[in-house]
VOZAMI-884801 format. One record per residue: residue number from 1; chain; x, y, z of N, C-alpha, C in turn. Coordinates in nm, 4 decimals, m for minus. Example, Ala and Ser with C-alpha at 12.3 -4.5 7.8 and 13.67 -1.06 7.14 Angstrom:
2
[1,"A",[1.3190,m0.5690,0.7800],[1.2300,m0.4500,0.7800],[1.3200,m0.3300,0.7800]]
[2,"A",[1.2850,m0.2250,0.7080],[1.3670,m0.1060,0.7140],[1.2900,0.0030,0.7870]]
This chain:
145
[1,"A",[m5.1676,m0.1187,m9.1724],[m5.2097,m0.0818,m9.0713],[m5.0868,0.0200,m8.9916]]
[2,"A",[m5.0927,0.1393,m8.9795],[m4.9753,0.2022,m8.9054],[m4.9530,0.1464,m8.7595]]
[3,"A",[m4.8495,0.1318,m8.6831],[m4.8396,0.0826,m8.5623],[m4.7142,0.2084,m8.4958]]
[4,"A",[m4.6812,0.2779,m8.5661],[m4.5874,0.3891,m8.5286],[m4.6421,0.5232,m8.5454]]
[5,"A",[m4.5806,0.6305,m8.4661],[m4.6014,0.7597,m8.4814],[m4.5223,0.8637,m8.4285]]
[6,"A",[m4.5205,0.9134,m8.4957],[m4.4161,1.0608,m8.4704],[m4.5234,1.1940,m8.4725]]
[7,"A",[m4.5386,1.2653,m8.3953],[m4.6200,1.4038,m8.3947],[m4.5420,1.4845,m8.4662]]
[8,"A",[m4.6384,1.5689,m8.5532],[m4.6211,1.6791,m8.6336],[m4.5918,1.8119,m8.5237]]
[9,"A",[m4.6700,1.7835,m8.4249],[m4.6815,1.9042,m8.2996],[m4.5815,1.9042,m8.1962]]
[10,"A",[m4.5342,1.7843,m8.1595],[m4.4591,1.7708,m8.0412],[m4.2942,1.7867,m8.0942]]
[11,"A",[m4.2329,1.8152,m7.9712],[m4.0721,1.8291,m8.0306],[m4.0347,1.6945,m8.0359]]
[12,"A",[m3.9221,1.7065,m8.1466],[m3.8904,1.5872,m8.2311],[m3.7920,1.4896,m8.0991]]
[13,"A",[m3.8089,1.3527,m8.1362],[m3.7169,1.2790,m8.0129],[m3.5805,1.2828,m8.0204]]
[14,"A",[m3.4947,1.3154,m7.8715],[m3.3655,1.3327,m7.8878],[m3.3025,1.2089,m7.9058]]
[15,"A",[m3.3730,1.0866,m7.9630],[m3.2934,0.9609,m8.0089],[m3.3435,0.9445,m8.1349]]
[16,"A",[m3.3087,0.7599,m8.1644],[m3.3852,0.7168,m8.2530],[m3.4725,0.6381,m8.2366]]
[17,"A",[m3.6245,0.6961,m8.1771],[m3.7363,0.6417,m8.1611],[m3.8892,0.6881,m8.2278]]
[18,"A",[m3.9899,0.6678,m8.2371],[m4.1054,0.6943,m8.2499],[m4.1608,0.7619,m8.0975]]
[19,"A",[m4.2658,0.8669,m8.1371],[m4.3260,0.9443,m8.0259],[m4.4213,0.8221,m7.9629]]
[20,"A",[m4.4612,0.7697,m8.0486],[m4.5619,0.6414,m7.9681],[m4.5551,0.5164,m8.0549]]
[21,"A",[m4.6287,0.3816,m8.0346],[m4.6033,0.2593,m8.0703],[m4.7241,0.2035,m8.0746]]
[22,"A",[m4.8098,0.1727,m8.1267],[m4.9370,0.0782,m8.0867],[m4.9079,m0.0690,m8.1242]]
[23,"A",[m4.9657,m0.1096,m8.0081],[m4.9689,m0.2765,m7.9817],[m5.0898,m0.2887,m7.9245]]
[24,"A",[m5.1961,m0.3773,m8.0612],[m5.3229,m0.4174,m8.0016],[m5.4189,m0.2904,m7.9737]]
[25,"A",[m5.4758,m0.2758,m7.8641],[m5.5373,m0.1827,m7.8245],[m5.4905,m0.0702,m7.7588]]
[26,"A",[m5.3308,m0.0917,m7.7202],[m5.2651,m0.0020,m7.6434],[m5.1765,0.0880,m7.7360]]
[27,"A",[m5.1267,0.1841,m7.6772],[m5.0498,0.3100,m7.7338],[m4.9374,0.3531,m7.6348]]
[28,"A",[m4.8243,0.2810,m7.6598],[m4.6884,0.3227,m7.5990],[m4.6295,0.4473,m7.5945]]
[29,"A",[m4.6356,0.5376,m7.5167],[m4.5894,0.6381,m7.5642],[m4.3952,0.6454,m7.5023]]
[30,"A",[m4.3267,0.7151,m7.5935],[m4.1882,0.7090,m7.5412],[m4.1796,0.8111,m7.4489]]
[31,"A",[m4.0789,0.8088,m7.3537],[m4.0539,0.9661,m7.2458],[m4.0721,1.0847,m7.3309]]
[32,"A",[m4.1249,1.1393,m7.2852],[m4.2154,1.3003,m7.3261],[m4.1652,1.4135,m7.2305]]
[33,"A",[m4.0922,1.5199,m7.2816],[m4.0263,1.5920,m7.1884],[m4.1071,1.7287,m7.2233]]
[34,"A",[m4.0638,1.8603,m7.1624],[m4.1003,1.9730,m7.2027],[m4.0405,2.0712,m7.3102]]
[35,"A",[m3.9578,2.0363,m7.3730],[m3.9104,2.1245,m7.4609],[m4.0113,2.1380,m7.5751]]
[36,"A",[m3.9882,2.2769,m7.6269],[m4.0695,2.3146,m7.7488],[m4.0369,2.2669,m7.8663]]
[37,"A",[m4.1485,2.2441,m7.9943],[m4.0920,2.1832,m8.1083],[m4.0465,2.2906,m8.1737]]
[38,"A",[m3.9386,2.2454,m8.2617],[m3.8476,2.3404,m8.3077],[m3.7435,2.4728,m8.2673]]
[39,"A",[m3.7270,2.4154,m8.1046],[m3.6730,2.5172,m8.0443],[m3.5437,2.4272,m7.9442]]
[40,"A",[m3.4514,2.4765,m7.9145],[m3.4058,2.4239,m7.8202],[m3.4067,2.4592,m7.6921]]
[41,"A",[m3.5436,2.5489,m7.6594],[m3.5866,2.6238,m7.5342],[m3.6487,2.5071,m7.4716]]
[42,"A",[m3.6311,2.5294,m7.3421],[m3.7086,2.4400,m7.2399],[m3.7533,2.5442,m7.1299]]
[43,"A",[m3.9243,2.5330,m7.1158],[m3.9679,2.6224,m7.0826],[m3.9388,2.6089,m6.9192]]
[44,"A",[m3.9133,2.7469,m6.8362],[m3.9061,2.7570,m6.7302],[m3.7555,2.7337,m6.6505]]
[45,"A",[m3.6624,2.6809,m6.7964],[m3.5163,2.6335,m6.7363],[m3.4233,2.7751,m6.7862]]
[46,"A",[m3.3267,2.8025,m6.7073],[m3.2304,2.8874,m6.7061],[m3.1029,2.8261,m6.7363]]
[47,"A",[m3.0108,2.8318,m6.8426],[m2.8828,2.7229,m6.8290],[m2.7805,2.8253,m6.8452]]
[48,"A",[m2.6566,2.8031,m6.7780],[m2.5336,2.8788,m6.8239],[m2.4914,2.8468,m6.9409]]
[49,"A",[m2.3485,2.8991,m6.9299],[m2.2580,2.9056,m7.1154],[m2.1917,2.7427,m7.0785]]
[50,"A",[m2.2211,2.6785,m6.9609],[m2.1723,2.5322,m6.9877],[m2.2259,2.4026,m6.9750]]
[51,"A",[m2.3818,2.4763,m7.0003],[m2.5134,2.4023,m7.0270],[m2.5840,2.3281,m6.8927]]
[52,"A",[m2.5107,2.3770,m6.8068],[m2.5745,2.3103,m6.6675],[m2.6982,2.4389,m6.6287]]
[53,"A",[m2.8235,2.3408,m6.5490],[m2.9110,2.4092,m6.5183],[m2.9134,2.5021,m6.3764]]
[54,"A",[m2.9171,2.6183,m6.4087],[m2.8629,2.7396,m6.3078],[m3.0257,2.7189,m6.2080]]
[55,"A",[m3.1034,2.7621,m6.2689],[m3.2671,2.7610,m6.1905],[m3.3624,2.6794,m6.3041]]
[56,"A",[m3.4792,2.6419,m6.2362],[m3.5863,2.5771,m6.3444],[m3.7248,2.6394,m6.2245]]
[57,"A",[m3.8292,2.6174,m6.2786],[m3.9451,2.6068,m6.2805],[m4.0264,2.4933,m6.2906]]
[58,"A",[m4.0313,2.3782,m6.1996],[m4.1171,2.3013,m6.1983],[m4.2201,2.2836,m6.2441]]
[59,"A",[m4.3001,2.3887,m6.2210],[m4.4229,2.4410,m6.2723],[m4.4914,2.4346,m6.4090]]
[60,"A",[m4.3770,2.5568,m6.4662],[m4.3456,2.5455,m6.6134],[m4.3430,2.4123,m6.6856]]
[61,"A",[m4.2590,2.3392,m6.6544],[m4.1821,2.2269,m6.6858],[m4.3037,2.1156,m6.6809]]
[62,"A",[m4.3507,2.1056,m6.5893],[m4.5025,2.0332,m6.5777],[m4.6187,2.0657,m6.6781]]
[63,"A",[m4.6383,2.1582,m6.6814],[m4.7171,2.2234,m6.7620],[m4.7309,2.1965,m6.9434]]
[64,"A",[m4.5977,2.2293,m6.9732],[m4.5112,2.2065,m7.1211],[m4.5320,2.0421,m7.1304]]
[65,"A",[m4.4647,1.9517,m7.0354],[m4.4743,1.8168,m7.0455],[m4.6190,1.7561,m7.0665]]
[66,"A",[m4.7240,1.7895,m6.9842],[m4.8644,1.7457,m7.0210],[m4.9038,1.8050,m7.1756]]
[67,"A",[m4.8544,1.9008,m7.2059],[m4.9384,1.9977,m7.3472],[m4.8526,1.8593,m7.4189]]
[68,"A",[m4.7193,1.8601,m7.4462],[m4.6324,1.7528,m7.4850],[m4.7114,1.5994,m7.5415]]
[69,"A",[m4.7852,1.5583,m7.4082],[m4.7746,1.4337,m7.3906],[m4.9432,1.4435,m7.4408]]
[70,"A",[m5.0105,1.5235,m7.4614],[m5.1461,1.5602,m7.5084],[m5.1156,1.5648,m7.6730]]
[71,"A",[m5.0519,1.6282,m7.7405],[m5.0092,1.6228,m7.8680],[m4.9679,1.4939,m7.9241]]
[72,"A",[m4.8889,1.4119,m7.8431],[m4.8567,1.2917,m7.8867],[m4.9750,1.2187,m7.9152]]
[73,"A",[m5.0473,1.2315,m7.8271],[m5.1849,1.1225,m7.8032],[m5.2229,1.1924,m7.9252]]
[74,"A",[m5.2791,1.2929,m7.9297],[m5.3938,1.3232,m8.0560],[m5.3440,1.2994,m8.1808]]
[75,"A",[m5.2150,1.3355,m8.2101],[m5.1191,1.2894,m8.3444],[m5.1515,1.1382,m8.3633]]
[76,"A",[m5.1332,1.0351,m8.2489],[m5.1575,0.9361,m8.2579],[m5.2708,0.8296,m8.2654]]
[77,"A",[m5.3756,0.9309,m8.2439],[m5.5531,0.8987,m8.2489],[m5.5973,0.8854,m8.1158]]
[78,"A",[m5.5472,0.9042,m8.0125],[m5.5879,0.8669,m7.8690],[m5.6448,1.0469,m7.8266]]
[79,"A",[m5.6434,1.0048,m7.6911],[m5.6854,1.1392,m7.6500],[m5.6717,1.1290,m7.4854]]
[80,"A",[m5.6768,1.2110,m7.3852],[m5.6088,1.2406,m7.2751],[m5.6836,1.1508,m7.1897]]
[81,"A",[m5.8480,1.1035,m7.1978],[m5.8869,1.0445,m7.1390],[m5.8394,0.8931,m7.1360]]
[82,"A",[m5.7957,0.8843,m7.2297],[m5.7266,0.7501,m7.2891],[m5.6327,0.6790,m7.1807]]
[83,"A",[m5.5588,0.7584,m7.1354],[m5.4484,0.7470,m7.0636],[m5.4823,0.6257,m6.9510]]
[84,"A",[m5.4203,0.5326,m6.9073],[m5.4412,0.4439,m6.7912],[m5.3008,0.4188,m6.7121]]
[85,"A",[m5.1988,0.4586,m6.7615],[m5.0792,0.4430,m6.6825],[m4.9660,0.5305,m6.6957]]
[86,"A",[m4.9059,0.5935,m6.6071],[m4.8196,0.7056,m6.6120],[m4.6889,0.6928,m6.5435]]
[87,"A",[m4.5695,0.7046,m6.6116],[m4.4445,0.6675,m6.4969],[m4.3779,0.8241,m6.5245]]
[88,"A",[m4.3854,0.8771,m6.4234],[m4.2899,0.9858,m6.4235],[m4.1499,0.9924,m6.3617]]
[89,"A",[m4.0789,1.0660,m6.4534],[m3.9266,1.0461,m6.3530],[m3.8954,1.1829,m6.3455]]
[90,"A",[m3.8413,1.2367,m6.1906],[m3.8423,1.3771,m6.1466],[m3.6666,1.3553,m6.1284]]
[91,"A",[m3.6273,1.4629,m6.1549],[m3.4563,1.5209,m6.0807],[m3.4499,1.5351,m5.9287]]
[92,"A",[m3.5730,1.5614,m5.8917],[m3.5391,1.6452,m5.7715],[m3.6714,1.6349,m5.7001]]
[93,"A",[m3.7191,1.5155,m5.6438],[m3.8399,1.4603,m5.5907],[m3.8688,1.5453,m5.4493]]
[94,"A",[m3.7769,1.5510,m5.3450],[m3.7758,1.6433,m5.2622],[m3.8256,1.7944,m5.3009]]
[95,"A",[m3.7827,1.8520,m5.3798],[m3.8236,1.9848,m5.4314],[m3.9585,2.0136,m5.5054]]
[96,"A",[m3.9619,1.8759,m5.6107],[m4.0690,1.8837,m5.6971],[m4.1967,1.7973,m5.7142]]
[97,"A",[m4.1912,1.7248,m5.5974],[m4.3006,1.6291,m5.6139],[m4.4133,1.6701,m5.5926]]
[98,"A",[m4.4215,1.7589,m5.4561],[m4.5576,1.8530,m5.4074],[m4.6157,1.9392,m5.5169]]
[99,"A",[m4.5405,2.0130,m5.5827],[m4.5723,2.0763,m5.7253],[m4.6278,2.0115,m5.8262]]
[100,"A",[m4.5734,1.8987,m5.8428],[m4.6006,1.8108,m5.9436],[m4.7330,1.7667,m5.9476]]
[101,"A",[m4.7467,1.6900,m5.7983],[m4.8586,1.6274,m5.7406],[m5.0030,1.7139,m5.7327]]
[102,"A",[m4.9767,1.8156,m5.7196],[m5.1011,1.9268,m5.7382],[m5.0948,1.9466,m5.8979]]
[103,"A",[m5.0208,1.9757,m5.9822],[m5.0734,1.9903,m6.0762],[m5.1117,1.8687,m6.1661]]
[104,"A",[m5.0682,1.7199,m6.1446],[m5.0949,1.6142,m6.2018],[m5.2751,1.6157,m6.1414]]
[105,"A",[m5.3066,1.6682,m6.0136],[m5.4596,1.6433,m5.9777],[m5.5493,1.7317,m6.0622]]
[106,"A",[m5.4672,1.8305,m6.1350],[m5.5727,1.9354,m6.1881],[m5.5533,1.8960,m6.3237]]
[107,"A",[m5.4737,1.8173,m6.4147],[m5.4710,1.7712,m6.5250],[m5.5532,1.6210,m6.5529]]
[108,"A",[m5.5771,1.5165,m6.4338],[m5.5900,1.4395,m6.4305],[m5.7144,1.4237,m6.3361]]
[109,"A",[m5.8376,1.3167,m6.3854],[m5.9382,1.3426,m6.2836],[m5.9693,1.1856,m6.2271]]
[110,"A",[m6.0407,1.1236,m6.1582],[m6.0797,1.0525,m6.1299],[m6.1727,0.9975,m6.2102]]
[111,"A",[m6.1466,0.8483,m6.2499],[m6.0631,0.7578,m6.1864],[m5.9181,0.7904,m6.2579]]
[112,"A",[m5.7894,0.8059,m6.1676],[m5.7146,0.8503,m6.2150],[m5.6164,0.7273,m6.2752]]
[113,"A",[m5.5419,0.7395,m6.3607],[m5.4144,0.6407,m6.4255],[m5.3611,0.6007,m6.2826]]
[114,"A",[m5.3052,0.4332,m6.3582],[m5.1947,0.4022,m6.2319],[m5.0798,0.4837,m6.2763]]
[115,"A",[m4.9920,0.5146,m6.1723],[m4.8848,0.5933,m6.1654],[m4.7738,0.5614,m6.0636]]
[116,"A",[m4.6416,0.5577,m6.1485],[m4.5274,0.5494,m6.0286],[m4.4345,0.6483,m6.0909]]
[117,"A",[m4.3396,0.7028,m5.9793],[m4.2907,0.8222,m5.9689],[m4.1841,0.7649,m5.9110]]
[118,"A",[m4.0713,0.8248,m6.0146],[m3.9138,0.8010,m5.9479],[m3.8198,0.9012,m5.9627]]
[119,"A",[m3.7294,0.8901,m5.8636],[m3.6164,0.9942,m5.9016],[m3.5131,0.9571,m5.9430]]
[120,"A",[m3.5043,1.0168,m6.0612],[m3.3421,0.9740,m6.1318],[m3.2380,1.0790,m6.1218]]
[121,"A",[m3.1140,1.0520,m6.1284],[m3.0111,1.1681,m6.1542],[m3.0053,1.2573,m6.2520]]
[122,"A",[m3.0442,1.2077,m6.3674],[m3.0684,1.3199,m6.4760],[m3.1306,1.2673,m6.5767]]
[123,"A",[m3.1693,1.3559,m6.6752],[m3.2383,1.3146,m6.7944],[m3.1705,1.3470,m6.9100]]
[124,"A",[m3.1866,1.2736,m7.0366],[m3.1095,1.3126,m7.1824],[m3.0829,1.4953,m7.1906]]
[125,"A",[m3.1548,1.6074,m7.1786],[m3.1527,1.6899,m7.1526],[m3.1753,1.7643,m7.0399]]
[126,"A",[m3.1173,1.9207,m7.0435],[m3.1248,1.9511,m6.9267],[m3.2622,2.0046,m6.8760]]
[127,"A",[m3.3677,1.8948,m6.8212],[m3.4917,1.9015,m6.7864],[m3.4960,1.8363,m6.6491]]
[128,"A",[m3.6442,1.8696,m6.5974],[m3.6478,1.8165,m6.4444],[m3.7153,1.7124,m6.4399]]
[129,"A",[m3.8322,1.7197,m6.5782],[m3.9290,1.5748,m6.5590],[m3.9413,1.5170,m6.6750]]
[130,"A",[m3.9766,1.4155,m6.7046],[m3.9963,1.3593,m6.8198],[m4.1553,1.2183,m6.7342]]
[131,"A",[m4.2608,1.2104,m6.8776],[m4.3153,1.1330,m6.8675],[m4.3272,1.0292,m6.9585]]
[132,"A",[m4.3582,0.8781,m6.8980],[m4.3783,0.7583,m6.9961],[m4.5153,0.7218,m6.9866]]
[133,"A",[m4.5868,0.7121,m7.0829],[m4.7514,0.7109,m7.0615],[m4.8036,0.5729,m7.1778]]
[134,"A",[m4.8919,0.5440,m7.1011],[m4.9614,0.4165,m7.2017],[m5.1041,0.4332,m7.1733]]
[135,"A",[m5.1350,0.4387,m7.3062],[m5.3155,0.4539,m7.3403],[m5.3687,0.3229,m7.3885]]
[136,"A",[m5.5285,0.3378,m7.3252],[m5.5708,0.2071,m7.4009],[m5.6714,0.3057,m7.5082]]
[137,"A",[m5.6711,0.2289,m7.6420],[m5.7267,0.2705,m7.7401],[m5.9065,0.1981,m7.7314]]
[138,"A",[m5.9924,0.2584,m7.6877],[m6.1278,0.2201,m7.6728],[m6.1585,0.2162,m7.8136]]
[139,"A",[m6.2318,0.1233,m7.8560],[m6.3194,0.1379,m8.0027],[m6.3955,0.2412,m8.0105]]
[140,"A",[m6.3286,0.3336,m8.0707],[m6.4138,0.4507,m8.1149],[m6.3572,0.4954,m8.2419]]
[141,"A",[m6.4452,0.5829,m8.3179],[m6.4121,0.6276,m8.4413],[m6.2936,0.7304,m8.4445]]
[142,"A",[m6.2258,0.8170,m8.3288],[m6.1271,0.8690,m8.3137],[m6.0138,0.8052,m8.3163]]
[143,"A",[m5.9849,0.6920,m8.3285],[m5.8738,0.6239,m8.2901],[m5.8378,0.5276,m8.4111]]
[144,"A",[m5.7233,0.5508,m8.4722],[m5.6494,0.4809,m8.5701],[m5.6343,0.3582,m8.5519]]
[145,"A",[m5.6760,0.2755,m8.6698],[m5.6811,0.1016,m8.6406],[m5.5685,0.0743,m8.6903]]
């Protein structure tokens, strides 16, 4: 029985961890950011020669993060509707929360997953958002056992 998953479509992890791990009927995703697979490019981010963020679009990063979460879920045998809990890490709560919250409402529907949003000083790569997701694997043929 396979209990850890690495997506062939989502960006590779930036550390030594799987994209997701199954425990019983639950799937725990490692932190997912907006990078693109096989690229150092981060949607909506402009970086100077020192590697510092000059400007960014939280909208573009949110959309890319949601897409990467979807890819990890699908490659792990789950789906978007299986998400039960989301932890959101933002590097600029004051400027970015409103846009994030609007997009979140477009991507998630009632009944919404539980959610915690926290502001952090920085993330491992020059990104403004990262999601940590837990999904419940309902008993259905689409899920890996």
